[in-house]
C-alpha positions, 0 to 999 in steps of 0.5 A: 572661151569656156572649157568644160571637163567631164570628171569621172570617178577613177572606178568609172574610168577603169570600167571604160573599155573598147568594144569595137574598132572601125578604121582604127577609131575605137568605140567604147562601152560608154559610147554604146551605153550613151547611145542606148540611153538615147535610143530609149529616150528617142523611141520611147521603148523601155530597156528591159532584160528581154530586149537589152541585148538586141538594143545594145547591138542596135546601138553599137551598129549605129555607132559603127555606121556613124564612124564609117560615114564620118571616115568617108566624109573625111576622106572625101574632104581630103581629096 
């Protein structure tokens, strides 16, 4: 089995912070930024100063929705 580790510089690791918590599960600013980049790629909408806040909020909301769906599925499977 191959194991792949993502190695971030110490300064990058220090900048990662929790921006939301859903059912005790953290969502980090790094996850939001990655989802934002995915949205830019998937929708072909360029991220600009004018739309960054709205798209960042959209990315966070999608991550919250995903976390809620995963939690619901885990709870359903446990029953």
